[in-house]
C-alpha positions, 0 to 999 in steps of 0.5 A: 943907729946901725939898724937905721943906717942899714935901713937907709942903705937898703933904701937907696939901694932899692931906689937906684934899681928903681931908676936903672929898671925904668931906664932900661923900660923907657929905651926905645927899640932902633928901627931896622935897616932893611937896605943899605941903599935907596936903590935896588936895581931899578927900583926905589927902596924903602930906605930913606936916608938920615936927616942932612944926608946929601946923595948923588947918583950915576945910573947907566944902562947898556944896549940889550945883549941880543946882538951879541958881538956885533955891538959887543953884547950891548956895551957899544949899543947906544947907552942910557945914562941918569944923573942925579942929587938928592937931600934929606932936609927933615927926618924921614923925607928925601927929595931929589931931582935928576935929568934922563939922557933919553927925551932929555927928561928932567924929574923931581922926586920925594920919599918919606917913610910913613912907618919903620919896622920895629921889634914889638912895634911894626913888623914892616916898614912903609914909605911913599914915593912920588915923582914928577918928570918933564920931557924936554926934547925937541919938538919944533913942529908940534908933531910929538906934544900939542901942549906944554903939559903934555910933556908932563909925566907922574908916578906914585908907589908905596913900597912896603918892607920887611928884614925877614932875617939877619940877611934877607930883606923882602919888598913889595911895591904898588904903583901907578904911572899918569901920563898927560899924553900917549900920543907922543909914543904911540898913534893910531891910523886911520885908512889913509895912513894919516895920524889919528888922535884915538886912544891905543893907550890909557893914561894911567897904568898900574903895576906891582914890583917884588924884590928880595936881597940876600946879604952873602958878606957885611958889604956884598949882597945879591938881589932880585927885582921882578915888575910886573904890569897889571893895566891891559890896554888896546895896543902896546902893553909893556913887557914885565921886568926880571932883574938879577943883580950883586951889591957892593957897599962901604958907609958911604958907597953903594955899586950894584951891577945887574942884568934886566930888562929896563932901559928907561931909567924913568919909573913910569916910562919904564913901567908904561913902554918897557918892551925889552922881553926877557923871554926873547933874550932882550936883556941888558947890563946895567949899573948903579952908583951912589956916594952919600955925604952926611952933614 
C-alpha cells in the first residue's frame, strides 16, 4: 500500500514539473525598448507608443547662431514652432496631426511597427513612417501655387533600429520625399528675368538618416543625428544635417535639447530645402517636449 502511495506521489510530482516546464517554454520574450521617445531631434525613432496612448508634442527651433550677439545667438531671431498630437488606436500603430508655423503647414502622419527586436527572434526593430502635408499659406494671386494639389507634400520612411547594449541604441532610416510642385520655392528665369516653368529641382528626393543614442543614467541620454541627401538636383541641392543633443525622460514626459541645422519641422521640407550648412557654422538651437497619457 505504501509503495503504491509513493508511486502516486512521484507521478504527481513529475506532472507538476512537466507543467512548470511547459509554462516556462511558452513564456514569450519581451521586445527590446530601443528608444524612450518617438523623437530623436528632428527624426522619428522606431518607437510606437503602446495601445491607447495619447501624445502631445511641442517642437521649437530658434534662428541660427551665426549672427552672434546681434540676435543673441538666434534666440531673438524669427523662430519656427510645431504643435502636434497623436494617438495609438491599436497595437503597433500611431497616427497624428500637427501644424507648423512656417508656411502654416498642416500634416497628418502614421507610424506602424512592422517587427520588434526580440532576443532569439528578431535582431532589429523595423517601423514604417509616412507623412502627408498641406501648405496653407496665402497665395491670392496664384504666383506660388497654380493648383490646390500643388500644395501637397509626401514623406515615406523605413526605420531600422537596434539596441546594441543596455545603454547604446542605433538607427538608420532611408526615406523618399515627394513634392507635387517645387515651383513655389525655386524658379528658372528667362533672358528677360521673367519666371520660367523649367524644372530646377526634382519632385522626388531620396535621403538617409543615421542616429545613435547613449543612456548616461536611467533618465538622461545623449544623442547624435546625421541626415544625408542622396538625390542630386540641377540647382538648389540641400545641405546635410548634423545634430547633437541631450534627452531627459520621466514615465510620461520627454524633453530634448539640441543643436543642429534643420529648422523647417517637416521631414520632407527639411530633406529637400535645408540650406543651413554646418560647415559654415549655421547651427541653431532647438527643443522637443513630449507629454504622454495612457487610457
